[in-house]
Structure formats: structure tokens, C-alpha cells
Phi, psi and omega in degrees: 000131180245172182296333178299335184294336184256123174278115186221137177226129178274352186247137168241148182299137174081002183242130176288109185299339183284345185252142171292139182241003178195180189294325186292324174293324180295319183277353186046062181285127186254145173239132179227125174255129177246147174279176182298344177269351179095010177273147179286122180240358175212136185214113183271162178301331176292327178295323177294322174297320179282323184256341175097350187258140178286165174304314177306324186281337187256324184301131179085352181271151172292129183292321184295323181285333188283316187222023177251129174295141182308319181296343181250007184301310183295320175301317181291316182294327180286319177296319180301316176298323182291317180299315184291325179284321186260332184082006176281132176287165177222143178223148176164180181261142187207134181281139178232163185256124180277160181306323188278001174098350182277160179258128179230146180268125185242144175268113185252145161228120183249139181206158179270142173242148175235135176263184185290349180260002179086006175285150187259136182223166178240125179259126180246124173248128189225150177211160182289126187301316185292321182287322178298321182290322179294318177298313179304316179296320184289323175299309185297318179298315182298321178298311175305314184297312185298312181292326183262350187293138175287349181271127178292126182238146178212141172249136185240144172280180181296336175274011177063041173257148185283132168256327185207142175217132181270166187303325179301316180293331172299320182285325183288312182265353175078014182245126179301155188298320182295338177279353175272323190302123175095348179266157183280164182298321180299340186284344183238344182282133183267026189260148179280342178261040184299321182299324181292318178301312181297319180297315178298324177293320177298323175302317181294322176297327183282315189266326187083006179272124182292155175239114192251149164051054175275122191271124181224144180236133177193202177227135178306140182302333175282354183260113180258010177290114180293349189295132178302331182295344181271004177301139181242166178223137177231149170254118188253137173226146183234139177225150176269143176254131178231153175271175183307335180274358179093004185277138182285121186263328185158214181218152177250141180238130175245139181231117179249122172291113181241032181301316181298318183292322179296316181290323179296319180294316179298315180299313179299318178291324178297317181291328181289319181296323179291320174296321180298319185289321175299317177300316182295319180298325182297332180267326192258346180256126183090034181283339180232172174257048176236131182298310183296321175295322179290320176300318178300313180299320179295313182299316177303314182293335186270352185243130358256012181306317188257320188204159181277323178232130187233136176222144178242115179232126185248141175301132180302321186293321182291323183289338175267010183054039173253124176263119179220146174280137183231153175292149182293336181247011183267174178293163177223145178265119180249143175250117181286124182253323186212151177210131189211133172236146179285341179205166181297136182199145180291345177298340178291332180284341178273354179262158178283129178300143176308131181104334181290152174249122183224138181266131175246126178301160179296341178278349182284148184290332179285327174295316178303322182296311181291326180295311188271343179072022182230151176295151180244114182246129169235100184299312179242104189277128176256177175306315179300318181293326176300322179293334179272345176264319177291159180276336182203171179306321178303307178299325182298312176305316181293319175299320177293318177301320182292343181079036177289123188236352178208144184216145179213131174235129177238148186278150172266111188235130175218125177056042174077005179247134180280118183262334185172212183210146170266116182258128191224132180223147179240132179236296179282323176294121185280349177281129180286156174300144174227190183298326176295321175299322182293318177300313182293317178297321178298317178295319182291318182296323181299308179297317180291328182297319176300318177295314181293322178299312175304312181297320182288327179289319181296317179293330176292310177297319180294322180296323178289317174301317180298319180296317177297317178302312184289329179291336183271341178282155183291159173283189180300122183302141177286178181293132174244140186296132175070008186212135173246132188233154164210156189210160177214143167230126182230119179292163176294176179304164186294341183272001177246151181280161184289143179261200184244032180290142175206162174220159180205152178227112186243126185282134179237176183298156171068030173069011183276156181229130178266134175246122181236141171221131179212168187213114174275115187290113185137185185210171178092189183298326184297315183293320180297322178294315176300318176304317179296328180294315183291324181296319178297317180295324176301311179306316183297314180292325177298327180289345178276005175058042178274157176292158179308310179298330181285323177300318177296324183293312179297321179295324181299317178298319181293320183289331179295331181277357187263052176054236191260005187292136171245138188225137170257151186203140169240121183241125185225143178236120179254130177246112186294337185281321180262353177059044175236147180238125182254127187228150171222142189235131174246074176067027178260165178301140181293146180276156179254144185233123176241120179253144178301134182075359178237160178281133180308147182222161166267128184289134183272090181250149171302123188288331183064173179261157179296155175292142185105344179288319180084139178076018188250132175270156176239162182237146175256131179243139183252136180228131176286134173241118179268172180302136182077358176293136184246131181245127184241115171251144186204161172267162186296339183303339183285324186245335186281131170230167176276354184245348186238145176297147185296320179301321181292325182289325173300322175293322179293320175305310181299329181296330180281357181258024183288344181237087182296340181278353179302142176308143184295327181293320178294319181301316181297316184292319177304308183296311186295312189276343182273335189248332183274148170246145180304341184257008178301141191264007186231158176285170178216130168243129183230131181224121183239130181231139174239132176288134181259000000 
């Protein structure tokens, strides 16, 4: 048998013969065929690479003499004869002599061959022992790593079908390994963006560039629990697999379960947002001393971070500052103060509009909340729960349509008193309320309750002071000879207490009329009461027919006895027969005078000192008032602001008096709405008189 008997080609179309294309090429496995006499009759290129001899140098030579050391010659001949005689193969490592004279350990597999003529040959397959041992070690290591790794690993063919799955991936996705094999990647991935993942993996197959640590969130296919808390997170990485010749074999996928890290990150972010919400609430809730505004601020801050629909309801008894014992199972009367939704929803129609007064039975959850003073949590709302949340069957149906699936009510408690409840519902947010939400809602409710409590008591005191103030002011003045009058009193904004501003129009003998405007420096019930005392005293002194300066002198003495109060006052007496007006000023703003055809001016009166200083004399000034002349008396709240110089404001006042013939009621409205701002912090008393 000769070498020509074997058909061998070292080249394949499209393959670089200089590059290994498979494991056998990496190992450089050589094949050598010997005849029955031990001569070499077949010699592969790999044999030349292993032993160093070319085919011309090896063919026809005795193999034993060519690369077997003399001391091993008998053993080799014995093994060779046994293989040819028995047909049993032999395998093992054996040292050979390289052409360069070195000794190398080779791994051999020897077996007997028969051709079609019945001639016997010996086939020897050889590889470098060290290289083979390293490959075997690498394979064993890879197998151990794949099977024992906590990271899920899978091998995919170029069509993205599973070829191999390790036990870790079985545990991660809950699908047995055998159920993976042959299936596409999309059949097992629990991600909604599986198309994107497949596209990215095909890109890896095309370019060879790995795609690492891709973060994806989903639910294992075997997990049918709808609860959001069962959501998992995985880190995916993709690599292209190639053989030594560069041929693409498929892709490797690694999957790391990072659910704990994902949940920890979510919880950390949730805690950060909750702290930010509480910090924001401390700034945004309770900015005014208005109950309705505070409730609105609470609803705004809780939407949508805490709930999709938020309502703030206060007990009517608490709003009226009435403390009453109530049965623990009886109905309650609630005043709706605020209502807010994160998105358009029919749930708003099921709630009480702000301002409405509604009775809720003792079986309602919001009533239970205020009776017990404890939060009421319904994580998963059912039909029966909706009936206990809504006020009536129609509202129950609306809440069901809105998709209310979780409910939480927390009490508004301030200084040990339950004021009402913060009512929270979730519709679009799929996560049910939990204990963390209870803690957060209770913290927000506690902060808001203190602000609501302060506001309700302030409003109660302010309403009392305002009632007292208005009761002490004169009714619509009667007709006075030769004089037409109009007046206004406007308290400060609702966040400020009522002051002690007043005006008066007093009929005197001989058709004369006294005009008075004063301002008790201070606010609240005390200031209103002091104002009432001074107004009464002014009327008494006016009846004594005293000159204006004498009236102020007596008022000054009375004011000195009123502890620390300081009062400004302008007292004027108009005589229609002489058409003269006599005026005296005690530290008050100068009156304005507008004559037909002339520019309005401020009367230059001796200002005097405020009442209550004591020991100060006052002066009376006389001013002629012709028909149509307009006299304007006012308190400083009309013109003083914190942003503008007083002279500029007085000029603005005069500019509004450019038409003295304008109806007095219109003049009052023009001055108030032209000069006053809704947020001004002081009361205003305004008295306008026109000589007839």
C-alpha cells in the first residue's frame, strides 16, 4: 500500500489552510499508517508538524528507527506486533524523538486496519501530550464552571435556539433545561422588550462586539402571582462564539439575578422620595392661616406621589371649634375641604365637592378612622370595601368604574383632637398601599393637622373680632344738612387679625356734622374693644359741643389710661351755614380735598401727636368747603405698603379724585380697589363727604 492509495486534501474552499478551523486542528492531531513491516506508508502534514520530518523524509522509512529511542525499541515492536496480531487498540503516552533531536511526549491511539485485499496495516493517531492535557483540563474546568456557576448560562445557535442551559438558568427562569433545548430565546424570556433583546443579540452575532450588563425587569414565566412585589430583575450579557477559524457558532448568554439589588435600589429611591416629600410638605403645607388653603396644600402634596385621588375632609364640629363627645359607632358630619386627582377620573364625581357638608354612617371607613383615631388600610379593595368607602350606591359604582383597587384613610390629629381624615385612593398606580405608605401619610396628615388646627382657631378668633368690630361701627349714616357722606370698612386679608380702624358720622346741634376717622394701633379683639370705647367717648364729647382740638385733648387723656395703646385720630366738624370745616389731627394721615375745576390736594394740618402720648396740645384748623367740594378721610391701611414710598402712594390717592362729581359710592369703591391689594396686612376705614 502506498501514499497514493489515500485521498487527502489539506484545503477547503473559502478556508485559510494556515488557520485552525476546529478542535483537531488546534490539537494538531497527526495520522500515520504503517505496513506490516513497520514502514511508513502514509504521513499527514500534522505528522510533519509533530515529528519534524517531511513526507519525503518519512515515507518508506521504518517508523521505529525514525523517531523511537533505542531503549524503547523492543517495547514498541512488541506493542506493534500485538496490535497487528490481535486487532486490539492501544492508547497511551509515549516519548518520541523529534527530528531536531529533542524528546517529546506524545499521546497515541493505535489500531489495526485492513484494506480490501486483506492486507494488514497499523494506524497511529498522535497529538502533543502537553497540549492535549491542557485542552482536557480547560474542558473540565469549563464544564465545572458552567454546571456549578451561580450565573445562568446558555448557548444559542445562530437562529437563537437553545443548545445548552446550565442548572443556574433553570433556577432563574423556572424552566427545566430540557424544555429550553430547541426553543427560541423569546419563548423563555419574561421581558416585555424581548424584541429589542433579540435585535441586540443579532447585532452581537453580526459584529462580534459583546453587549454587557443589560438591565431588564420582569417576572419569571413560572410565576403567575400578579403582585408587583414579585417582580424580578436580571443583568444580561451576550457574547459571540467562534471556532478557531473564525466561523460563527452562535452566542453565549449570561443571566445574573439582581433582584435584591434592584429592590434595594427601589427602596432607597423610595425612601429618598419620601424624605423629599416630607421636606417639601414642611415648606408647602400651612403657608397661610386659612383652613381651606391648608387642606388644598395637603391634597396637592399627596398627589400623585402618594395617591391618585386625594380628599381632605374635616369634622364639622371641629371646624366650628366645638368639642363634643360622640358615639363610637354613630354617624359623623364631614365638611369637604379639598379634592385632588392626578389624572381625569370619574372617582372625582364619587367624592364630595369642596364646601359640601355630608353625613357618613358609622359603618363607613372614614368614620371608623376618625372614631378610632387610627389609619384604615385596605390593600386590595373588593366590592364590599367600596360600599364602605363610598357615600352611596351611585358613588360605589363610580369608584368601581374608576378602578379603585387600594384605599387608605389616616386621621388628622392635632393636640390630641381628631379633626378629620386624609382620604387616599389608588387607581392607575398598580402598587397597593403598604405600611410605609401608612407612615408617610400619617406624617403628612400630622403636619397638616397642626396647621389646620392653628388656622381654625385663628379664624374663630378673627371672626369674633370682626363681628365685634363691625358691631361697633355705625350703620348707614342718616341724612345730614348740607353734607353727603359715604363710608367703607375693609378688614385685612384673612391671614391677619382684625385691627382697630373706625369711622363715625355724628349729628350735632345747628345742623353741624362731626366726621371722625381713627386707628387703634394693634389688632385682635383687644384693639376692637378699645376702638369701641374711644368711639363711644368721641360721641359723648361731640355732644358737649367742644372744639375739635378740645375733643382730641379729652380723648388723649382717656387713651393714656388704656395701658399701652397708641391711637391716631382725625376729628372734623362741618357747618353748612358758614360752609366751614374745622379740623384737628392727632398723628393721623392728612385728609384729601378735591374742588371742582382744581387739582386735588392734601390739607396741610398740624399733625399733632397720637392719642395716648399724653401732655400734648392739639390745634384746630379751619377750611372753607364750597358746593361740590369733596373731603376724603382715611386710615393708613389705604395708602401704606411695604414696597412703595408713602409720598408716591398719596399721589396715587389724589389721582383717583380727579372727578369730584363722581357718585360717592363709586369714589369709595374706586379708592379701595385701586389702592388696596388683596394681601395688604392692614385694615382700612374710609369716609368720604361732599358739601351740597
